[in-house]
C-alpha angles and dihedrals in degrees: 000000000000111000124262089243091053099085093045092050093051093043088057093043100045115005124253108008118211119216105269096194134297114239114204121264108280129209111256118244115246112257139185110245112209099155114090108250139062129304092240089062089072100030092059105086096212113128095257111140117233110209116147121194089206115091115242117266093232116046111199124143112238133167125205112207113202122193139148092261132031118238092247136100119224132195137165117259115251091251089053089237109125133325139287120213136196136173117272101230091193093060116112089212091063094043095052090068087081090072097048123090111280093235093051117110114224122208123184128211120188146103130281125244090231133065112251118198112244090239090061099041097092093051093045091049092052093046093050092047094049099043105026105019087237126142112202122214109210112205120200109247095247092051093043094054095048093040102048108021091029117040098012101043102026099040117013098037095051093041094049087051092052099258111137119204097243089157136014090255096047120067097341124273120245113262117184092216089062091050090050090052089050090054091045092052092049088050091054090050089051091052090055091050092048091053093062106025128114096201097198096051109026132088119212122208115189121196133213143334096304090075105036095131095045092092090065094052091050095042091053089060101037116031095187099040113140103233137169132185129200123194112210095186128067118276108224128229117273090254089063099034096052091064087072108103091215094043097128094044091057095043092050091046092053090049089062086074120088096221128024118195132203134179096232141020090245091062092045091046091053091050092049090048090054090050089051098045099040104029102023092239122147127201130222131204115217123177091338096311122111118215138177117212110224119171094325095316123106110218110203120225113212123197111193127135114222119245137208130266101259097191093053094051093045093049091051090047090059090052098040095098091053100044098038118009110233087198091068091055091047090052092047092051098034110153091011132110109229123213114187135207124185114183143147114251095258136135091239099053094082094223093151091048087056092051091049090050090051089051091050092049091053089050097046095040108035090178088080094056107111090011110060121068127185111207108197118192112195114197116210116279117258095200135041140212146101095296091058093048091051094051091048089053091049092050092049091049093048093050091050094047096047094047092048092049101044104019122118133183105293092006132092116171092208122051106185116193109192103179139077111292121200122229092250092054090046090052090054091055091047088054095059099037119104092196139013117215122202115181102167113155089212129003132160096223118324112203096198093102090050093052090048093052093052092047092051090050091055100037096096090059090067094043131079122254089263090102098094103200098041087205121142118226139168139169132209134197107189136175115249088225098069127092097240094053096090090053095054104067093164094056123099103247119209142181098238092206089066101077095184096053091044089053091050090049091053090050092048092049097054093038096052118115116258094244092059092045089052094051092050092046093051092051092050094045092053090055098041095046093050097040099053128146092275091055090050096049093042091052093047093048093048090052090048089053091050094047093049099042094105096046096108095042097059130069111246133186135163125243133178136044133263113345090345086075115121137160120245113211117193142161113286091243094053112101143153116277110251111220093204091052096048092046092053092050090044091056092052095049128088107190113042131183114197118185118184130187114213116209111059092007110063093000120051114241090227095057114108093199104066096184110117117248122248087251092058092045091051094048095048091044090053093048095047092047092061106101090218091060134083104191125186134179104213110194144154090230124106121272096241096059093042093048091049095047095047098038092121090059100079097175096043118117118220129201108189130192092020091308103313087120119037137172131174099215141352091271094053127088121246115264122212107225100180121106092234133034096190114109102185088120089072089071087060099041101042097061089050091052091047089053091055092041091057090049096045116064111216096026127116143181123239113201115206128179092253104019148034120223126193112203124200102167091118095045125094103289097231097040093041092052092047092049091048091055091047092048091049091056091043094051094044088054099048094039097044093117097041125097093246141105123226114206137171121218138165102325092334143093112202133192114197138155118282118262095031118123142122088253091062089050092053092048091050093050093049092046094048092050092049093048091052091054094256102106107182115254092178125044124183115181120173130179142139111212145050095278090058091055086072089063092049091049095051092057092070093050090047090057091047092051094047096246085118122034120244085237093058112123104234124195107182104176133182125199112242132019101281140119109289145152086240118096096213137048140192119201102234145343091277090062090047091054091047091051092048089048090055090052091047091053088053092049129101105218118197128201112272116251122203089223109071113219120228089249093058091056 
């Protein structure tokens, strides 16, 4: 049954959710329970997170590999009673086991390629689990059709290959019912995983675009689950991806993984750009590893193209003469130069472009007429639709036209094989081909060139010694838009849309001298043989281990509903500030230091009117009027606006422009706390900032008395960030001999005098209080951004130096649940104001006197 939380989740994710079908109650698979608790705790599909702090009683590494289809073949028994199953040796999921640790148990979760009657599903499930360690996910027919042939093949697949749905017949329009079926299918996969998982011990590796929201379903149940995801298709540029109506739901779901893998840097770069533009997340590269910070978790980004299974290809090579006689092919194409194409029948494989290029080559280079043959193997289509029918018709027409134009008795320039071709037969064709041509307009990886290279390396082993040179050679013409292209530096790369240049590349490839072909082949073979599927899976798993190594050290909890769900991971000592606790400590203390940031702390960042409310003024006035308190607003804002806003608070201290200007009360003069009061550097920095402002639409300059700030929050995210980095380097260069600091922050680049920071302000306040005999026994410091972290950091050094006592009650508090040097947090400015109001109610304000006592500093 679908879980009770299922409808609510989908209602939140996609509006009113229609009933997609109710499969009958299935018998649960037996599972080993190693997490302390009861079975029902996991079998109930409510969104309660299971995260035990107690290690499992049985420690055995196991990985659960989840994909749309299981790596098994199924067929009905001859008597039509039951099923027989066997491993699918061509499945990548089966091959990747070679790269995993030998002692690691591998469990598979996925669907079958055949329809199994509901009455047989329990028996099939048990059989697959016992004999193959496979857990089948049975999708109801209505969900399966809308999930796979609908959302996956009609929407995601075209969009990820850069086909926009300009019309209902082109690319596939977005229909919410298809999205709901996609979510429903992912939910069913998650239920099958949950039935067999040991969350404290197991790794989960999810594969491909069919299951992109599965990480959210699993993360909702198991906060600390070690989980990776690998996308085998391209990931489109942000300009394409952001047309997807559920773009943020999918991005956030993927970010519930610990490691996200892509074939190429281009695909990873597009994903990171989407995270930046749509979610405001930035990535960092540290010691060669790329990571995205997301609510205290670092999601690793892995760039590693998949390889082929060397042992499988080599074993087939040794059998190729027996299963498909290479000699027959040599006899068929005797005296001919064979170019080979092996592609799925798909609109993105560019098969017709290849045929047109062959036609152009025969026209431009008549010497190849009667000599060059293009053998095109078309694997059966996986999808369906009008686009596919149109491309099939085009291919048929092109083959007929080219063969009629250039054909001769005993010679056809195009040999089109439109049927399933076994690996052994494919190997035979590789063995006789002088060149393989791949003209896909978009393809996630495409392993055809890799297979060809290995086959050409081993071809002499199956031949007699009649080949005089014994050298191995191969040539490749590959589209620059496929995932394997960057790895094949010796291939001739082409833009498949340019028919003329592709034709010239094909001519160049088959005309090249043997010595050059041999050098290119050797270079390719060294790469392909060392970067096989085992290398790929080993590398991905090692990175998953590294990324997840701190899972059980950090405190994790889930927040958010539907696909806004995410896990917050924070230091074990980081906790929410208890108002009752701080009030009780406040009442016992005698000398209190209270330091408050303004924007984002007592004033929401999103508020357009930045003037403090009467409630905030009243609370701060009450706090600052208590003779036991030293209260400061420490802000990056200018002193004039802060002095005007807080004019009713006569005893309030203000540190403006991050502490460059400072006063202890309304009756005191402003002190300049910077090391230098000369601002000649502004004449150097301002023209540079103006230059970048003119070139960056949406940017602006804020001129302060002591600083210059360049803002790019309203600029294009990518361009603004790039310009900020360039400006930072530029300003550091031209201001190298000036007494200033150049810093970048959140959507800003700031130039300010050296020695000015909120940390210096905090240190000065603590020191002044201690020197006047009023060492603080209570410190409350609240802020929300990077500049406030300097205040939190200085508190530890103040205790070490004796400025603050080791018995001082310290409440360093950040706003929002995020990594911080503070030990406490409050969720938002509203909670900060509520907490301050509670302290104000516990205060003992005294009338303000114009003459400040020595006690009040």
